[in-house]
DSSP file (Angstrom, degrees, kcal/mol; ACC not computed):
  #  RESIDUE AA STRUCTURE BP1 BP2  ACC     N-H-->O    O-->H-N    N-H-->O    O-->H-N    TCO  KAPPA ALPHA  PHI   PSI    X-CA   Y-CA   Z-CA
    1    1 A M     >        0   0    0      0, 0.0     4,-1.6     0, 0.0     3,-0.3   0.000 360.0 360.0 360.0 -45.6  154.4  122.4  140.5
    2    2 A P  H  >  +     0   0    0      0, 0.0     4,-2.3     0, 0.0     5,-0.2   0.856 360.0  58.4 -61.9 -31.7  155.2  123.0  144.2
    3    3 A R  H  > S+     0   0    0      1,-0.2     4,-2.2     2,-0.2     5,-0.1   0.902 105.0  49.0 -64.3 -39.8  154.7  119.3  144.8
    4    4 A S  H  > S+     0   0    0     -3,-0.3     4,-2.4     2,-0.2    -1,-0.2   0.840 109.7  52.4 -68.8 -32.7  157.4  118.4  142.3
    5    5 A I  H  X S+     0   0    0     -4,-1.6     4,-2.4     2,-0.2    -2,-0.2   0.909 110.2  48.1 -67.3 -41.5  159.8  120.9  143.9
    6    6 A H  H  X S+     0   0    0     -4,-2.3     4,-2.5     2,-0.2    -2,-0.2   0.901 112.3  49.2 -64.4 -40.7  159.1  119.3  147.3
    7    7 A L  H  X S+     0   0    0     -4,-2.2     4,-2.5     2,-0.2    -2,-0.2   0.920 111.8  48.3 -64.3 -43.3  159.7  115.8  145.8
    8    8 A A  H  X S+     0   0    0     -4,-2.4     4,-2.4     2,-0.2    -2,-0.2   0.902 112.5  49.0 -63.7 -41.0  163.0  117.0  144.2
    9    9 A T  H  X S+     0   0    0     -4,-2.4     4,-2.4     2,-0.2    -2,-0.2   0.917 112.0  48.1 -64.3 -43.8  164.1  118.6  147.4
   10   10 A A  H  X S+     0   0    0     -4,-2.5     4,-2.3     2,-0.2    -2,-0.2   0.890 111.6  50.5 -63.7 -40.1  163.3  115.4  149.4
   11   11 A L  H  X S+     0   0    0     -4,-2.5     4,-2.3     2,-0.2    -2,-0.2   0.922 111.0  48.0 -64.7 -44.6  165.1  113.3  146.8
   12   12 A C  H  X S+     0   0    0     -4,-2.4     4,-2.5     1,-0.2    -2,-0.2   0.898 112.2  50.0 -61.9 -41.0  168.2  115.5  146.9
   13   13 A L  H  X S+     0   0    0     -4,-2.4     4,-2.1     2,-0.2    -1,-0.2   0.901 110.4  49.7 -64.8 -41.3  168.2  115.4  150.7
   14   14 A A  H  X S+     0   0    0     -4,-2.3     4,-1.5     2,-0.2    -2,-0.2   0.904 112.3  47.6 -64.8 -41.6  167.9  111.6  150.8
   15   15 A V  H  X S+     0   0    0     -4,-2.3     4,-1.2     1,-0.2    -2,-0.2   0.922 112.5  49.1 -65.2 -44.2  170.8  111.2  148.3
   16   16 A C  H  < S+     0   0    0     -4,-2.5     4,-0.4     1,-0.2    -2,-0.2   0.864 111.2  50.0 -64.1 -36.5  173.0  113.6  150.3
   17   17 A C  H  < S+     0   0    0     -4,-2.1     4,-0.3     1,-0.2     3,-0.2   0.805 115.3  41.7 -74.1 -29.1  172.2  111.9  153.6
   18   18 A T  H  < S+     0   0    0     -4,-1.5    -1,-0.2     1,-0.2    -2,-0.2   0.586  98.1  72.7 -96.6  -9.9  173.0  108.4  152.3
   19   19 A T  S  < S+     0   0    0     -4,-1.2    -1,-0.2     1,-0.2    -2,-0.1   0.676  81.8  71.5 -81.4 -15.0  176.2  109.1  150.3
   20   20 A G    >   +     0   0    0     -4,-0.4     3,-2.2    -3,-0.2    -1,-0.2   0.954  63.5 173.3 -64.1 -51.0  178.5  109.6  153.3
   21   21 A C  T 3  S-     0   0    0     -4,-0.3    -1,-0.1     1,-0.3    -3,-0.1   0.791  78.8 -44.1  47.5  39.7  178.5  105.9  154.2
   22   22 A G  T 3  S+     0   0    0      1,-0.3    -1,-0.3     0, 0.0     2,-0.1   0.416  99.6 139.9  92.9  -2.7  181.2  106.4  156.9
   23   23 A Y    <   -     0   0    0     -3,-2.2     2,-0.3    -4,-0.1    -1,-0.3  -0.441  38.0-148.2 -74.5 150.7  183.5  108.7  155.0
   24   24 A M        -     0   0    0     -2,-0.1     2,-0.4     2,-0.1     4,-0.1  -0.888   5.3-135.5-120.2 150.5  185.1  111.6  156.9
   25   25 A L  S    S+     0   0    0     -2,-0.3     0, 0.0     2,-0.1     0, 0.0  -0.811  71.2  14.6 -98.9 145.9  186.2  115.0  155.8
   26   26 A G  S    S-     0   0    0     -2,-0.4    -2,-0.1     2,-0.1     2,-0.1  -0.348 113.7 -11.8  88.3-172.7  189.5  116.4  156.9
   27   27 A P        -     0   0    0      0, 0.0     2,-1.2     0, 0.0    39,-0.1  -0.350  60.0-136.3 -66.7 140.9  192.4  114.5  158.4
   28   28 A S        +     0   0    0    143,-0.1   143,-2.9    -4,-0.1     2,-0.1  -0.657  37.0 173.4 -99.8  78.6  191.6  110.9  159.5
   29   29 A N        -     0   0    0     -2,-1.2     2,-0.3   141,-0.2   141,-0.1  -0.456  38.7-100.5 -85.3 156.5  193.3  110.8  162.9
   30   30 A V    >   -     0   0    0    139,-0.4     3,-1.8    -2,-0.1    -1,-0.1  -0.576  53.5 -92.5 -73.6 137.8  193.2  108.1  165.4
   31   31 A Q  T 3  S+     0   0    0     -2,-0.3    -1,-0.1     1,-0.3     3,-0.1  -0.271 105.6   4.7 -57.1 126.9  190.7  108.9  168.2
   32   32 A G  T 3  S+     0   0    0      1,-0.2     2,-0.6    -3,-0.1    -1,-0.3   0.341  97.7 118.1  84.3  -6.3  192.4  110.6  171.2
   33   33 A V    <   +     0   0    0     -3,-1.8    -1,-0.2     1,-0.2     3,-0.1  -0.842  20.3 150.2 -98.2 122.4  195.8  110.9  169.7
   34   34 A R        +     0   0    0     -2,-0.6    35,-2.3     1,-0.2     2,-0.3   0.641  59.5  44.8-119.6 -28.2  197.0  114.4  169.3
   35   35 A T  E     -a   69   0A   0     33,-0.2    43,-1.2    40,-0.1     2,-0.4  -0.892  57.7-170.5-124.8 153.3  200.8  114.3  169.6
   36   36 A I  E     -ab  70  78A   0     33,-2.3    35,-2.0    -2,-0.3     2,-0.5  -0.999  10.8-151.0-142.1 140.0  203.4  112.0  168.1
   37   37 A H  E     - b   0  79A   0     41,-2.1    43,-2.9    -2,-0.4    35,-0.1  -0.955   8.1-170.3-113.0 130.1  207.1  111.5  168.8
   38   38 A V        -     0   0    0     -2,-0.5    43,-0.1    33,-0.3     3,-0.1  -0.885  10.5-162.2-120.4  98.1  209.4  110.3  166.0
   39   39 A P        -     0   0    0      0, 0.0    43,-0.1     0, 0.0     2,-0.1  -0.272  43.0 -72.8 -71.5 166.8  212.9  109.4  167.3
   40   40 A I        -     0   0    0      1,-0.1    12,-0.1    41,-0.1    42,-0.1  -0.403  59.7-109.4 -61.5 130.8  215.8  109.1  164.9
   41   41 A F        -     0   0    0     10,-0.7    42,-0.2    -2,-0.1     2,-0.2  -0.262  27.5-125.6 -61.1 145.4  215.4  105.9  163.0
   42   42 A K  E     -c   83   0A   0     40,-2.4    42,-3.1    -3,-0.1     2,-0.4  -0.562  24.3-147.5 -85.7 159.1  217.9  103.2  163.7
   43   43 A S  E     -c   84   0A   0     40,-0.2    42,-0.2    -2,-0.2    66,-0.0  -0.990  26.6-175.6-137.5 130.4  219.8  101.7  160.8
   44   44 A D        +     0   0    0     40,-3.0     2,-0.2    -2,-0.4    41,-0.1   0.279  69.2  87.1 -97.4   7.3  221.2   98.2  160.2
   45   45 A T  S    S-     0   0    0     39,-0.3    -2,-0.1     2,-0.2    39,-0.1  -0.562  77.9-130.1-104.9 168.7  222.9   99.4  157.0
   46   46 A F  S    S+     0   0    0     -2,-0.2     2,-0.5    41,-0.2    -1,-0.1   0.310  70.9 115.7 -99.5   7.3  226.3  101.0  156.4
   47   47 A R    >   -     0   0    0      1,-0.1     3,-0.8    40,-0.0     4,-0.3  -0.676  68.0-124.8 -79.4 124.8  224.9  103.9  154.4
   48   48 A R  T 3  S+     0   0    0     -2,-0.5    -2,-0.1     1,-0.2    -1,-0.1  -0.419  79.1   2.6 -75.1 143.2  225.7  107.1  156.2
   49   49 A N  T 3> S+     0   0    0     -2,-0.1     4,-2.4     1,-0.1    -1,-0.2   0.411  86.2 118.1  68.3   3.1  222.9  109.6  157.1
   50   50 A L  H <> S+     0   0    0     -3,-0.8     4,-2.6     1,-0.2     5,-0.2   0.893  76.1  54.7 -63.1 -37.1  220.0  107.6  155.8
   51   51 A D  H  > S+     0   0    0     -4,-0.3     4,-1.9     1,-0.2   -10,-0.7   0.899 111.1  43.6 -63.2 -41.0  218.6  107.4  159.3
   52   52 A Y  H  > S+     0   0    0      2,-0.2     4,-2.4     1,-0.2     5,-0.2   0.896 113.4  51.3 -71.1 -40.4  218.7  111.2  159.6
   53   53 A L  H  X S+     0   0    0     -4,-2.4     4,-2.2     1,-0.2    -2,-0.2   0.926 112.8  45.4 -61.5 -44.9  217.3  111.8  156.1
   54   54 A L  H  X S+     0   0    0     -4,-2.6     4,-2.4     2,-0.2    -1,-0.2   0.901 112.2  50.9 -68.4 -40.4  214.3  109.4  156.7
   55   55 A T  H  X S+     0   0    0     -4,-1.9     4,-2.3    -5,-0.2    -1,-0.2   0.929 111.9  47.4 -62.0 -44.9  213.6  110.9  160.2
   56   56 A E  H  X S+     0   0    0     -4,-2.4     4,-2.2     1,-0.2    -1,-0.2   0.897 111.7  50.6 -63.2 -40.7  213.5  114.4  158.8
   57   57 A A  H  X S+     0   0    0     -4,-2.2     4,-2.4     2,-0.2    -1,-0.2   0.892 110.1  49.4 -65.9 -39.5  211.3  113.3  155.9
   58   58 A V  H  X S+     0   0    0     -4,-2.4     4,-2.4     2,-0.2    -2,-0.2   0.909 109.5  52.5 -66.0 -41.4  208.8  111.6  158.2
   59   59 A H  H  X S+     0   0    0     -4,-2.3     4,-2.2     1,-0.2    -2,-0.2   0.937 111.2  46.8 -56.9 -47.3  208.7  114.8  160.4
   60   60 A K  H  X S+     0   0    0     -4,-2.2     4,-2.3     1,-0.2    -2,-0.2   0.905 111.6  50.4 -63.5 -42.2  207.9  116.9  157.4
   61   61 A E  H  X S+     0   0    0     -4,-2.4     4,-2.9     1,-0.2     5,-0.4   0.897 109.8  50.6 -64.3 -40.0  205.2  114.5  156.1
   62   62 A I  H  X S+     0   0    0     -4,-2.4     4,-1.7     1,-0.2     6,-0.3   0.922 112.6  46.7 -63.7 -43.1  203.5  114.5  159.5
   63   63 A K  H  < S+     0   0    0     -4,-2.2    -2,-0.2    -5,-0.2    -1,-0.2   0.884 119.1  40.6 -65.8 -38.2  203.5  118.3  159.6
   64   64 A L  H  < S+     0   0    0     -4,-2.3    -2,-0.2    -5,-0.2    -1,-0.2   0.882 126.9  25.8 -78.2 -39.9  202.2  118.6  156.1
   65   65 A R  H  < S+     0   0    0     -4,-2.9     2,-0.2    -5,-0.2    -3,-0.2   0.645 110.4  55.7-107.3 -16.7  199.6  115.8  155.9
   66   66 A T     <  -     0   0    0     -4,-1.7   104,-0.0    -5,-0.4   -37,-0.0  -0.668  68.2-128.7-118.2 170.7  198.3  115.0  159.3
   67   67 A G  S    S+     0   0    0     -2,-0.2     2,-0.1     2,-0.1    -4,-0.1   0.305  74.2 113.8 -95.0   6.4  196.7  116.8  162.2
   68   68 A Y        -     0   0    0     -6,-0.3     2,-0.4   -33,-0.1   -33,-0.2  -0.468  59.9-139.7 -79.1 151.2  199.2  115.4  164.7
   69   69 A R  E     -a   35   0A   0    -35,-2.3   -33,-2.3    -2,-0.1     2,-0.2  -0.930  19.0-121.0-109.9 134.2  201.7  117.6  166.5
   70   70 A L  E     +a   36   0A   0     -2,-0.4     2,-0.3   -35,-0.2   -33,-0.2  -0.538  41.6 174.0 -72.3 138.8  205.3  116.5  166.9
   71   71 A A        -     0   0    0    -35,-2.0   -33,-0.3    -2,-0.2     5,-0.1  -0.902  34.4 -85.9-141.6 167.0  206.3  116.3  170.6
   72   72 A D    >>  -     0   0    0     -2,-0.3     4,-1.0   -35,-0.1     3,-1.0  -0.297  45.7-106.9 -69.9 161.5  209.1  115.3  172.9
   73   73 A A  T 34 S+     0   0    0      1,-0.2     3,-0.3     2,-0.2    -1,-0.1   0.835 114.8  55.0 -61.6 -35.4  209.3  111.7  174.0
   74   74 A D  T 34 S+     0   0    0      1,-0.2    -1,-0.2     3,-0.0   -37,-0.0   0.682 118.7  30.2 -77.5 -16.2  208.2  112.4  177.6
   75   75 A C  T <4 S+     0   0    0     -3,-1.0    -1,-0.2     3,-0.1    -2,-0.2   0.376  90.7 111.7-123.6   5.5  205.0  114.2  176.7
   76   76 A A     <  -     0   0    0     -4,-1.0   -40,-0.1    -3,-0.3     3,-0.1  -0.508  60.0-141.6 -80.9 148.7  203.8  112.6  173.4
   77   77 A D  S    S+     0   0    0    -42,-0.2    39,-2.2    -2,-0.2    40,-0.9   0.878  85.2  17.6 -70.7 -40.2  200.7  110.4  173.2
   78   78 A T  E     -bD  36 115A   0    -43,-1.2   -41,-2.1    37,-0.3     2,-0.4  -0.864  65.5-142.3-132.7 163.4  202.3  108.0  170.7
   79   79 A V  E     -bD  37 114A   0     35,-2.6    35,-2.9    -2,-0.3     2,-0.7  -0.998   5.6-158.0-129.0 129.1  205.8  107.1  169.5
   80   80 A L  E     - D   0 113A   0    -43,-2.9     2,-0.3    -2,-0.4    33,-0.2  -0.901  20.7-175.5-107.1 103.4  206.6  106.2  165.8
   81   81 A E  E     - D   0 112A   0     31,-3.0    31,-2.6    -2,-0.7     2,-0.3  -0.742   2.3-178.7-102.0 147.0  209.8  104.1  165.9
   82   82 A G  E     - D   0 111A   0     -2,-0.3   -40,-2.4    29,-0.2     2,-0.4  -0.986  16.6-163.8-145.4 156.2  211.6  102.9  162.8
   83   83 A R  E     -cD  42 110A   0     27,-2.1    27,-2.4    -2,-0.3     2,-0.8  -0.990  21.9-134.9-139.4 127.9  214.5  100.9  161.7
   84   84 A I  E     +cD  43 109A   0    -42,-3.1   -40,-3.0    -2,-0.4    25,-0.3  -0.753  28.3 176.5 -80.6 114.5  216.1  100.8  158.3
   85   85 A I  E     +     0   0A   0     23,-1.8     2,-0.3    -2,-0.8    24,-0.2   0.652  58.7  14.8 -98.0 -17.4  216.6   97.1  157.7
   86   86 A D  E     - D   0 108A   0     22,-1.7    22,-2.8   -41,-0.0     2,-0.3  -0.976  47.7-179.6-159.4 141.5  218.0   97.1  154.2
   87   87 A A  E     + D   0 107A   0     -2,-0.3     2,-0.4    20,-0.2    20,-0.2  -0.934  19.3 179.2-142.3 118.7  219.5   99.4  151.6
   88   88 A R  E     - D   0 106A   0     18,-2.7    18,-2.8    -2,-0.3     2,-0.5  -0.917  20.1-160.3-125.5 148.1  220.5   98.0  148.2
   89   89 A K  E     - D   0 105A   0     -2,-0.4     2,-0.4    16,-0.2    16,-0.2  -0.971  18.9-175.6-126.5 114.1  222.0   99.4  145.1
   90   90 A N  E     - D   0 104A   0     14,-2.9    14,-3.5    -2,-0.5     2,-0.5  -0.884  25.8-124.7-113.9 141.5  221.5   97.3  142.0
   91   91 A V  E     + D   0 103A   0     -2,-0.4    12,-0.2    12,-0.2     3,-0.1  -0.732  25.2 179.4 -83.3 123.8  222.8   97.9  138.5
   92   92 A L  E     +     0   0A   0     10,-3.1     2,-0.3    -2,-0.5    11,-0.2   0.819  68.2   4.7 -93.0 -37.6  220.0   97.9  135.9
   93   93 A S  E     - D   0 102A   0      9,-1.6     8,-3.3     5,-0.0     9,-1.7  -0.994  65.3-156.9-148.5 153.2  222.0   98.6  132.8
   94   94 A E  E     - D   0 100A   0     -2,-0.3     2,-0.1     6,-0.3     9,-0.0  -0.857  20.2-115.3-127.5 159.8  225.7   98.9  131.9
   95   95 A T    >   -     0   0    0      4,-2.7     3,-1.7    -2,-0.3     6,-0.1  -0.298  47.1 -94.6 -79.5 176.2  227.8  100.4  129.2
   96   96 A R  T 3  S+     0   0    0      1,-0.3    -1,-0.1     2,-0.1    -2,-0.0   0.651 128.3  57.4 -70.1 -11.5  229.8   98.2  126.9
   97   97 A F  T 3  S-     0   0    0      2,-0.1    -1,-0.3     3,-0.0    -2,-0.0   0.160 121.9-106.4-100.6  16.8  232.8   98.7  129.3
   98   98 A D  S <  S+     0   0    0     -3,-1.7    -2,-0.1     1,-0.3    -5,-0.0   0.689  72.8 143.2  66.0  22.8  230.8   97.3  132.3
   99   99 A D        -     0   0    0      1,-0.1    -4,-2.7     2,-0.0    -1,-0.3  -0.744  61.3-102.2 -86.4 140.0  230.3  100.8  133.9
  100  100 A P  E     +D   94   0A   0      0, 0.0    -6,-0.3     0, 0.0    44,-0.2  -0.434  40.9 175.0 -65.1 129.0  226.9  101.2  135.5
  101  101 A R  E    S+     0   0A   0     -8,-3.3    44,-0.5     1,-0.4     2,-0.4   0.817  72.2  18.8 -99.1 -45.1  224.6  103.2  133.3
  102  102 A E  E    S-D   93   0A   0     -9,-1.7   -10,-3.1    41,-0.2    -9,-1.6  -0.998  72.1-171.1-131.2 132.5  221.4  103.0  135.3
  103  103 A V  E     -DE  91 142A   0     39,-3.1    39,-2.9    -2,-0.4     2,-0.5  -0.904  12.6-144.6-124.6 148.9  221.3  102.0  139.0
  104  104 A Q  E     -DE  90 141A   0    -14,-3.5   -14,-2.9    -2,-0.3     2,-0.5  -0.956   8.4-159.3-116.0 130.6  218.4  101.2  141.3
  105  105 A L  E     -DE  89 140A   0     35,-3.4    35,-2.3    -2,-0.5     2,-0.4  -0.935  11.7-173.6-108.4 129.5  218.4  102.1  145.0
  106  106 A M  E     -DE  88 139A   0    -18,-2.8   -18,-2.7    -2,-0.5     2,-0.4  -0.980   5.3-167.0-127.1 136.7  216.0  100.2  147.3
  107  107 A L  E     -DE  87 138A   0     31,-2.2    31,-2.0    -2,-0.4     2,-0.4  -0.964   0.3-167.5-122.1 138.9  215.3  100.9  151.0
  108  108 A G  E     +D   86   0A   0    -22,-2.8   -23,-1.8    -2,-0.4   -22,-1.7  -0.985  11.7 179.4-124.3 137.5  213.5   98.6  153.4
  109  109 A V  E     -DF  84 127A   0     18,-1.2    18,-3.8    -2,-0.4     2,-0.4  -0.905  23.7-141.6-134.9 162.0  212.2   99.7  156.8
  110  110 A Q  E     -DF  83 126A   0    -27,-2.4   -27,-2.1    -2,-0.3     2,-0.4  -0.997  24.9-166.8-123.7 129.2  210.4   98.3  159.9
  111  111 A I  E     -DF  82 125A   0     14,-3.6    14,-2.2    -2,-0.4     2,-0.4  -0.920  13.2-177.0-123.1 140.6  207.9  100.6  161.6
  112  112 A S  E     -DF  81 124A   0    -31,-2.6   -31,-3.0    -2,-0.4     2,-0.6  -0.987   7.3-165.3-134.8 128.0  206.1  100.4  165.0
  113  113 A W  E     -DF  80 123A   0     10,-3.1     9,-2.7    -2,-0.4    10,-1.5  -0.953  19.0-174.1-113.3 112.9  203.6  103.0  166.1
  114  114 A I  E     -DF  79 121A   0    -35,-2.9   -35,-2.6    -2,-0.6     2,-0.7  -0.892  26.7-132.7-118.2 134.5  203.0  102.6  169.8
  115  115 A D  E  >  -D   78   0A   0      5,-3.0     4,-2.6    -2,-0.4     5,-0.3  -0.762  16.6-159.8 -81.2 115.5  200.5  104.4  172.1
  116  116 A R  T  4 S+     0   0    0    -39,-2.2   -38,-0.2    -2,-0.7    -1,-0.2   0.783  85.7  59.0 -68.2 -28.1  202.5  105.5  175.1
  117  117 A R  T  4 S+     0   0    0    -40,-0.9    -1,-0.2     1,-0.2   -39,-0.1   0.870 125.2  14.9 -72.1 -37.0  199.5  105.8  177.4
  118  118 A T  T  4 S-     0   0    0     -3,-0.3    -2,-0.2     2,-0.2    -1,-0.2   0.597  93.7-124.8-112.7 -16.5  198.3  102.2  177.0
  119  119 A G     <  +     0   0    0     -4,-2.6     2,-0.2     1,-0.3    -3,-0.1   0.483  61.3 145.4  81.6   2.3  201.4  100.4  175.6
  120  120 A R        -     0   0    0     -5,-0.3    -5,-3.0    -6,-0.1     2,-0.7  -0.501  53.8-123.5 -76.4 139.5  199.2   99.2  172.7
  121  121 A V  E     -F  114   0A   0     -7,-0.2    -7,-0.3    -2,-0.2     3,-0.1  -0.761  25.0-174.3 -82.9 116.2  200.7   98.9  169.2
  122  122 A L  E    S-     0   0A   0     -9,-2.7     2,-0.3    -2,-0.7    -8,-0.2   0.881  70.2  -0.9 -79.6 -40.1  198.6  101.0  166.9
  123  123 A Q  E     -F  113   0A   0    -10,-1.5   -10,-3.1     2,-0.0     2,-0.3  -0.993  58.2-177.7-148.4 145.6  200.4   99.9  163.7
  124  124 A Q  E     +F  112   0A   0     -2,-0.3     2,-0.3   -12,-0.2   -12,-0.2  -0.953  17.5 161.5-145.5 127.6  203.3   97.7  162.9
  125  125 A Q  E     -F  111   0A   0    -14,-2.2   -14,-3.6    -2,-0.3     2,-0.5  -0.999  26.0-153.2-149.2 143.6  204.6   97.3  159.4
  126  126 A T  E     -F  110   0A   0     -2,-0.3   -16,-0.3   -16,-0.2    -2,-0.0  -0.986   3.0-162.5-118.2 129.5  207.7   96.1  157.6
  127  127 A F  E     -F  109   0A   0    -18,-3.8   -18,-1.2    -2,-0.5    11,-0.2  -0.776  28.5-178.0-105.8  83.0  208.5   97.4  154.2
  128  128 A P        -     0   0    0      0, 0.0     2,-0.5     0, 0.0     8,-0.2  -0.276  27.7-119.3 -82.6 167.8  211.0   94.7  153.1
  129  129 A I        +     0   0    0      7,-0.1     2,-0.3   -23,-0.1     5,-0.1  -0.929  58.2 114.9-104.9 127.5  213.0   94.4  149.9
  130  130 A G  S    S-     0   0    0     -2,-0.5     4,-0.4     1,-0.1     7,-0.1  -0.940  73.1 -96.0-179.4 163.8  212.3   91.3  147.9
  131  131 A Q  S >  S+     0   0    0     -2,-0.3     3,-0.7     1,-0.2     4,-0.2   0.933 122.2  39.0 -60.1 -48.4  210.9   90.2  144.5
  132  132 A E  T 3  S+     0   0    0      1,-0.2    -1,-0.2     2,-0.1     3,-0.2   0.748 125.8  36.8 -77.7 -22.5  207.4   89.5  145.8
  133  133 A L  T >> S+     0   0    0      1,-0.1     3,-1.6     2,-0.1     4,-0.5   0.081  77.4 118.1-115.2  22.4  207.2   92.5  148.2
  134  134 A A  G X4  +     0   0    0     -3,-0.7     3,-0.8    -4,-0.4    -1,-0.1   0.786  68.4  63.0 -63.1 -27.6  209.1   95.1  146.1
  135  135 A M  G 34 S+     0   0    0      1,-0.2    -1,-0.3    -3,-0.2     4,-0.1   0.685  98.6  56.8 -73.4 -14.8  206.1   97.4  145.9
  136  136 A H  G <4 S+     0   0    0     -3,-1.6    -1,-0.2    -8,-0.2    -2,-0.2   0.608 101.2  64.2 -90.8 -12.8  206.1   97.9  149.7
  137  137 A S  S << S-     0   0    0     -3,-0.8     2,-0.6    -4,-0.5   -29,-0.2  -0.424  95.7 -98.4 -97.2-179.6  209.7   99.1  149.8
  138  138 A S  E     -E  107   0A   0    -31,-2.0   -31,-2.2   -11,-0.2     2,-0.4  -0.900  40.6-177.7-105.8 124.7  211.0  102.3  148.2
  139  139 A Q  E     +E  106   0A   0     -2,-0.6     2,-0.4   -33,-0.2   -33,-0.2  -0.968   5.3 175.4-124.2 136.1  212.7  102.0  144.9
  140  140 A V  E     -E  105   0A   0    -35,-2.3   -35,-3.4    -2,-0.4     2,-0.4  -0.997  15.7-151.5-139.6 133.4  214.3  104.7  142.8
  141  141 A S  E     +E  104   0A   0     -2,-0.4     2,-0.3   -37,-0.2   -37,-0.2  -0.830  19.2 177.4-101.1 144.2  216.3  104.4  139.6
  142  142 A F  E     -E  103   0A   0    -39,-2.9   -39,-3.1    -2,-0.4     2,-0.5  -0.996  19.8-152.0-146.4 151.3  219.0  106.9  138.7
  143  143 A A    > > -     0   0    0     -2,-0.3     5,-1.8   -41,-0.2     3,-1.0  -0.975   4.6-159.4-126.7 117.4  221.4  107.4  135.9
  144  144 A A  G > 5S+     0   0    0     -2,-0.5     3,-1.5   -43,-0.4    -1,-0.1   0.793  88.8  68.3 -65.4 -27.8  224.7  109.2  136.5
  145  145 A E  G 3 5S+     0   0    0    -44,-0.5    -1,-0.2     1,-0.3   -43,-0.1   0.787 102.4  44.6 -63.7 -27.6  225.1  110.0  132.8
  146  146 A V  G < 5S-     0   0    0     -3,-1.0    -1,-0.3     2,-0.0    -2,-0.2   0.196 130.5 -87.0-105.4  16.5  222.2  112.4  132.9
  147  147 A G  T < 5S+     0   0    0     -3,-1.5    -3,-0.2     1,-0.3     2,-0.1   0.447  83.2 132.7 100.8  -0.3  223.1  114.2  136.1
  148  148 A H      < -     0   0    0     -5,-1.8    -1,-0.3     4,-0.0     2,-0.3  -0.478  33.2-169.0 -79.4 157.2  221.5  112.0  138.7
  149  149 A S     >  -     0   0    0     -2,-0.1     4,-2.0     1,-0.1     5,-0.2  -0.882  38.8-104.3-137.8 170.9  223.5  111.0  141.8
  150  150 A L  H  > S+     0   0    0     -2,-0.3     4,-2.7     1,-0.2     5,-0.2   0.866 119.9  57.1 -63.3 -35.7  223.2  108.6  144.7
  151  151 A A  H  > S+     0   0    0      2,-0.2     4,-2.1     1,-0.2    -1,-0.2   0.916 108.6  44.2 -63.8 -43.8  222.4  111.6  146.9
  152  152 A T  H  > S+     0   0    0      2,-0.2     4,-2.2     1,-0.2    -1,-0.2   0.873 113.8  51.2 -69.7 -35.3  219.4  112.6  144.8
  153  153 A A  H  X S+     0   0    0     -4,-2.0     4,-2.6     2,-0.2    -2,-0.2   0.908 109.5  50.2 -66.4 -41.2  218.3  109.0  144.6
  154  154 A Q  H  X S+     0   0    0     -4,-2.7     4,-2.5     1,-0.2    -2,-0.2   0.917 110.3  50.3 -61.9 -42.6  218.5  108.6  148.3
  155  155 A Q  H  X S+     0   0    0     -4,-2.1     4,-2.1     1,-0.2    -2,-0.2   0.912 112.7  45.8 -63.6 -42.3  216.5  111.8  148.9
  156  156 A E  H  X S+     0   0    0     -4,-2.2     4,-2.2     2,-0.2    -2,-0.2   0.906 113.4  48.9 -67.6 -41.5  213.7  110.6  146.5
  157  157 A A  H  X S+     0   0    0     -4,-2.6     4,-2.3     1,-0.2    -2,-0.2   0.900 111.7  49.9 -64.1 -40.4  213.6  107.1  148.0
  158  158 A V  H  X S+     0   0    0     -4,-2.5     4,-2.6    -5,-0.2    -1,-0.2   0.891 109.3  51.6 -65.4 -40.7  213.4  108.6  151.5
  159  159 A Q  H  X S+     0   0    0     -4,-2.1     4,-1.9     2,-0.2    -2,-0.2   0.923 111.5  46.9 -62.6 -44.6  210.6  110.9  150.4
  160  160 A R  H  X S+     0   0    0     -4,-2.2     4,-1.8     1,-0.2    -2,-0.2   0.922 114.0  47.4 -62.7 -44.2  208.6  108.0  149.0
  161  161 A L  H  X S+     0   0    0     -4,-2.3     4,-2.3     1,-0.2    -2,-0.2   0.883 108.4  54.8 -66.5 -38.7  209.2  105.9  152.0
  162  162 A A  H  X S+     0   0    0     -4,-2.6     4,-2.5     1,-0.2    -1,-0.2   0.891 106.6  52.3 -61.6 -39.9  208.2  108.7  154.4
  163  163 A G  H  X S+     0   0    0     -4,-1.9     4,-1.6     1,-0.2    -1,-0.2   0.905 110.3  47.6 -61.8 -41.8  204.9  109.1  152.5
  164  164 A Q  H  X S+     0   0    0     -4,-1.8     4,-0.8     2,-0.2    -2,-0.2   0.875 111.9  50.7 -67.3 -37.0  204.2  105.4  153.0
  165  165 A I  H >< S+     0   0    0     -4,-2.3     3,-1.0     1,-0.2     4,-0.4   0.929 110.0  48.2 -66.5 -45.3  205.1  105.5  156.7
  166  166 A V  H >< S+     0   0    0     -4,-2.5     3,-1.3     1,-0.3     4,-0.3   0.803 100.6  66.9 -68.4 -27.8  202.8  108.5  157.3
  167  167 A D  H >< S+     0   0    0     -4,-1.6     3,-1.2     1,-0.3    -1,-0.3   0.832  93.1  61.7 -57.6 -31.7  200.0  106.7  155.5
  168  168 A L  T << S+     0   0    0     -3,-1.0    -1,-0.3    -4,-0.8    -2,-0.2   0.738  95.3  60.4 -67.7 -22.2  200.1  104.2  158.4
  169  169 A T  T <  S+     0   0    0     -3,-1.3  -139,-0.4    -4,-0.4     2,-0.3   0.508  89.1  89.0 -85.1  -3.2  199.1  106.9  160.9
  170  170 A E  S <  S-     0   0    0     -3,-1.2  -141,-0.2    -4,-0.3     3,-0.1  -0.717  84.7-110.9 -96.1 145.8  195.9  107.6  159.1
  171  171 A M        -     0   0    0   -143,-2.9  -143,-0.1    -2,-0.3     2,-0.1  -0.451  38.2-106.2 -69.7 143.3  192.7  105.8  160.0
  172  172 A P              0   0    0      0, 0.0    -1,-0.1     0, 0.0    -4,-0.0  -0.408 360.0 360.0 -68.6 148.1  191.4  103.4  157.3
  173  173 A W              0   0    0     -2,-0.1    -2,-0.0    -3,-0.1     0, 0.0   0.476 360.0 360.0 -77.4 360.0  188.3  104.6  155.3
């Protein structure tokens, strides 16, 4: 009986030791990076305040999901720069009087995450708007008839996009 207990213990230990396979527990930060600076996003669109909304959402996501600390530009290890390159509002359905019933808001951004100490680009990604790349941008549908507005759609699109941006700051598994 004791021999079977020892075998079972050894088997459990062997399984536990080999199941990790490189996975990490906790936040998956880039080695040596502790602080990040996120300046206000630039905007190539004519939609007001999208740049401020997106910057604020990225700040919140970094604080909530990562182990990085936000810092000023002069003392941060890295800088996460972004530019809103496109914002579109498309009509999905109309009433019989050609009034928009359901509208889709799409945002596209370009992101660069740069290590200030070495000048090396850690991540660079564009979330464009287009038929083939639509899943990489942020899309939100809203219907004014049921109480949705452009403001709530913008907030939801910005939240989704901020989540995708902060995903870039995590190490791949």
